[in-house]
KOLSE-86718 format. One record per atom (N, C-alpha, C): x, y, z; atom name; residue number from 0. Coordinates in steps of 0.05 Angstrom, whole numbers, plus 32768, in hexadecimal, padded with zeros to 4 digits. Layout:
% residues N
east:north:up:a:k
X:Y:Z:CA:NUM;
...
***
This chain:
% residues 89
east:north:up:a:k
7C4A:7C2F:8502:N:0;
7C57:7C1F:84ED:CA:0;
7C74:7C1A:84F5:C:0;
7C7D:7C03:84F0:N:1;
7C98:7BFC:84F7:CA:1;
7CAA:7BFC:84DE:C:1;
7CC0:7C0B:84DF:N:2;
7CD4:7C0B:84CA:CA:2;
7CEF:7C04:84D6:C:2;
7D01:7BFB:84C5:N:3;
7D1B:7BF4:84CF:CA:3;
7D30:7C03:84C1:C:3;
7D45:7C0C:84CF:N:4;
7D5B:7C1A:84C2:CA:4;
7D6C:7C07:84B3:C:4;
7D7A:7C12:849E:N:5;
7D8D:7C01:8490:CA:5;
7DA9:7C05:849C:C:5;
7DBE:7BFC:848F:N:6;
7DD9:7BFD:849B:CA:6;
7DE3:7C1A:849D:C:6;
7DD6:7C2D:848F:N:7;
7DDE:7C49:8490:CA:7;
7DCA:7C59:84A1:C:7;
7DBA:7C4C:84B1:N:8;
7DA6:7C59:84C3:CA:8;
7D8F:7C67:84B3:C:8;
7D8A:7C5F:849A:N:9;
7D75:7C6B:848A:CA:9;
7D5C:7C5A:848E:C:9;
7D45:7C67:848A:N:10;
7D2B:7C59:848A:CA:10;
7D1D:7C5E:8470:C:10;
7D0B:7C4D:8468:N:11;
7CFB:7C51:8451:CA:11;
7CDF:7C56:845A:C:11;
7CD4:7C6D:8451:N:12;
7CB9:7C74:8459:CA:12;
7CA5:7C68:8445:C:12;
7C8F:7C5E:844E:N:13;
7C7B:7C53:843C:CA:13;
7C71:7C68:8428:C:13;
7C6B:7C61:8410:N:14;
7C63:7C74:83FB:CA:14;
7C47:7C80:8402:C:14;
7C37:7C72:8411:N:15;
7C1C:7C7D:8417:CA:15;
7C1D:7C95:842A:C:15;
7C34:7C9D:8434:N:16;
7C36:7CB4:8445:CA:16;
7C36:7CCE:8435:C:16;
7C3A:7CCC:841B:N:17;
7C3A:7CE3:840A:CA:17;
7C55:7CF2:8409:C:17;
7C69:7CE8:8415:N:18;
7C84:7CF4:8414:CA:18;
7C92:7CE7:83FD:C:18;
7C9B:7CF8:83E9:N:19;
7CA8:7CEE:83D1:CA:19;
7CC6:7CF2:83D3:C:19;
7CD5:7CE3:83C3:N:20;
7CF2:7CE8:83C2:CA:20;
7CF8:7D05:83BC:C:20;
7D0A:7D11:83CB:N:21;
7D11:7D2D:83C7:CA:21;
7D01:7D41:83D8:C:21;
7CEB:7D38:83E4:N:22;
7CDB:7D4A:83F5:CA:22;
7CEB:7D52:840E:C:22;
7CE6:7D6A:8417:N:23;
7CF4:7D74:8430:CA:23;
7CE3:7D6C:8448:C:23;
7CF0:7D63:845D:N:24;
7CE3:7D5C:8476:CA:24;
7CF2:7D69:848D:C:24;
7CE3:7D6F:84A2:N:25;
7CEF:7D79:84BB:CA:25;
7CF0:7D61:84CE:C:25;
7D07:7D5C:84D9:N:26;
7D0A:7D45:84EC:CA:26;
7D0F:7D51:8507:C:26;
7CFF:7D49:851B:N:27;
7D02:7D53:8536:CA:27;
7D03:7D3C:8549:C:27;
7D17:7D3C:855B:N:28;
7D18:7D27:8570:CA:28;
7D0B:7D33:8589:C:28;
7CF5:7D27:8591:N:29;
7CE7:7D31:85A9:CA:29;
7CF5:7D29:85C3:C:29;
7CEE:7D36:85D8:N:30;
7CFB:7D31:85F2:CA:30;
7CF9:7D14:85FB:C:30;
7CE3:7D07:85F3:N:31;
7CE0:7CEB:85FC:CA:31;
7CED:7CD7:85E9:C:31;
7CFC:7CE2:85D5:N:32;
7D0B:7CD0:85C2:CA:32;
7CFC:7CCA:85A8:C:32;
7CE2:7CD1:85A7:N:33;
7CD4:7CCD:858E:CA:33;
7CDF:7CDF:8578:C:33;
7CDD:7CD6:855F:N:34;
7CE6:7CE6:8549:CA:34;
7CCD:7CEF:8539:C:34;
7CCB:7D08:8534:N:35;
7CB5:7D13:8525:CA:35;
7CBF:7D1D:850A:C:35;
7CB2:7D13:84F4:N:36;
7CBA:7D1A:84D9:CA:36;
7CA2:7D29:84CD:C:36;
7CA7:7D43:84C5:N:37;
7C92:7D54:84BB:CA:37;
7C99:7D5D:849F:C:37;
7C88:7D57:848A:N:38;
7C8E:7D62:8470:CA:38;
7C8D:7D80:8470:C:38;
7C9F:7D8D:8462:N:39;
7CA0:7DAA:8461:CA:39;
7CA4:7DB4:8444:C:39;
7C9D:7DCC:843F:N:40;
7CA3:7DD9:8426:CA:40;
7CB8:7DEE:842C:C:40;
7CCE:7DED:841F:N:41;
7CE3:7E01:8423:CA:41;
7CDB:7E1A:8415:C:41;
7CE0:7E31:8422:N:42;
7CDA:7E4B:8417:CA:42;
7CF5:7E59:8410:C:42;
7CF8:7E61:83F6:N:43;
7D11:7E6F:83EF:CA:43;
7D14:7E88:8400:C:43;
7D2C:7E8F:8407:N:44;
7D31:7EA6:8418:CA:44;
7D25:7EC0:840E:C:44;
7D26:7EC3:83F3:N:45;
7D1B:7EDC:83E8:CA:45;
7CFD:7EDE:83EA:C:45;
7CEF:7EC9:83F3:N:46;
7CD2:7EC9:83F6:CA:46;
7CCA:7EC9:8413:C:46;
7CDE:7EC8:8426:N:47;
7CD7:7EC7:8442:CA:47;
7CC7:7EDF:844C:C:47;
7CCB:7EF6:843F:N:48;
7CBD:7F0F:8448:CA:48;
7C9F:7F0A:8448:C:48;
7C95:7EFA:8436:N:49;
7C78:7EF5:8434:CA:49;
7C6D:7EE4:844A:C:49;
7C7E:7ED7:8459:N:50;
7C75:7EC3:846D:CA:50;
7C76:7ECE:848A:C:50;
7C7A:7EE8:848D:N:51;
7C78:7EF3:84A8:CA:51;
7C5A:7EF4:84B0:C:51;
7C55:7EF5:84CA:N:52;
7C39:7EF6:84D3:CA:52;
7C2A:7F0E:84C8:C:52;
7C38:7F25:84C7:N:53;
7C2C:7F3E:84BD:CA:53;
7C25:7F3C:849F:C:53;
7C38:7F32:8490:N:54;
7C33:7F30:8473:CA:54;
7C1E:7F1B:846C:C:54;
7C1E:7F04:847B:N:55;
7C09:7EF0:8476:CA:55;
7BEE:7EFC:847C:C:55;
7BEC:7F0D:8491:N:56;
7BD2:7F1A:8498:CA:56;
7BCA:7F2D:8482:C:56;
7BDE:7F3C:8478:N:57;
7BD8:7F50:8462:CA:57;
7BCF:7F41:8449:C:57;
7BDB:7F2B:8442:N:58;
7BD4:7F1C:842B:CA:58;
7BB8:7F11:842E:C:58;
7BB2:7F06:8446:N:59;
7B97:7EFC:844B:CA:59;
7B82:7F12:8449:C:59;
7B88:7F29:8454:N:60;
7B76:7F40:8452:CA:60;
7B72:7F49:8436:C:60;
7B87:7F48:8426:N:61;
7B84:7F51:840A:CA:61;
7B73:7F3E:83FA:C:61;
7B74:7F24:8401:N:62;
7B63:7F11:83F3:CA:62;
7B45:7F15:83F9:C:62;
7B3F:7F21:8410:N:63;
7B24:7F26:8418:CA:63;
7B1B:7F42:8410:C:63;
7B2C:7F52:8404:N:64;
7B26:7F6D:83FC:CA:64;
7B11:7F6D:83E6:C:64;
7AFA:7F7B:83EA:N:65;
7AE5:7F7A:83D6:CA:65;
7AEA:7F8D:83BE:C:65;
7AFE:7F9E:83C0:N:66;
7B03:7FB1:83AA:CA:66;
7B0B:7FA1:8391:C:66;
7B03:7FAB:837A:N:67;
7B0B:7F9D:8361:CA:67;
7B29:7FA0:835C:C:67;
7B34:7F8D:834E:N:68;
7B50:7F8E:8347:CA:68;
7B55:7FA5:8333:C:68;
7B6D:7FAF:8332:N:69;
7B74:7FC4:831F:CA:69;
7B8C:7FBC:8310:C:69;
7B8C:7FC0:82F6:N:70;
7BA3:7FBB:82E6:CA:70;
7BB0:7FD6:82E0:C:70;
7BCA:7FD8:82E6:N:71;
7BD8:7FF1:82E1:CA:71;
7BED:7FED:82CB:C:71;
7BF0:8001:82BA:N:72;
7C01:7FFE:82A3:CA:72;
7C1D:800A:82A8:C:72;
7C1F:801C:82BC:N:73;
7C39:8029:82C0:CA:73;
7C3C:8031:82DD:C:73;
7C53:803C:82E4:N:74;
7C59:8043:82FF:CA:74;
7C47:805A:8309:C:74;
7C40:806D:82F8:N:75;
7C2F:8083:8301:CA:75;
7C13:8078:8309:C:75;
7C08:8066:82F9:N:76;
7BEE:805A:8300:CA:76;
7BF0:804A:831A:C:76;
7C07:803C:831D:N:77;
7C0A:802C:8336:CA:77;
7C0B:803E:834E:C:77;
7C19:8055:834D:N:78;
7C1A:8067:8363:CA:78;
7BFF:8073:8369:C:78;
7BF0:807A:8354:N:79;
7BD5:8085:8358:CA:79;
7BC2:8071:8365:C:79;
7BC4:8058:835C:N:80;
7BB3:8043:8367:CA:80;
7BBB:803E:8384:C:80;
7BD5:803D:838A:N:81;
7BDE:8038:83A6:CA:81;
7BD4:804E:83B9:C:81;
7BD6:8067:83AF:N:82;
7BCC:807E:83C0:CA:82;
7BAE:807C:83C5:C:82;
7BA0:8075:83B0:N:83;
7B83:8073:83B3:CA:83;
7B7B:805D:83C7:C:83;
7B89:8046:83C4:N:84;
7B82:802F:83D6:CA:84;
7B8C:8034:83F3:C:84;
7BA1:8044:83F6:N:85;
7BAB:8049:8411:CA:85;
7B9C:8060:841E:C:85;
7B89:806D:8410:N:86;
7B7A:8082:841B:CA:86;
7B87:809D:8418:C:86;
7B9D:809F:840A:N:87;
7BAC:80B8:8407:CA:87;
7BA2:80C9:83EF:C:87;
7B94:80BC:83DC:N:88;
7B8E:80CB:83C4:CA:88;
7B71:80C9:83BC:C:88;
***
């Protein structure tokens, strides 16, 4: 698709691309001069811990865990449940 820059070097992306005003995009200039625009979701810094390879694997494994969920009412119950699930209790 051909687009043209305006006087401020901006381009307008067609609406059928699914990119809405305010969406974050990653812009990369490739070695051959092509420009790659990739829609991204920004992750708040306080949530980055969940996006490490190890934590993503642990989350995936937990979703496949056949054990029933447990509801805990207080810290003592939480510690007992954690020990039982970790094989310590």
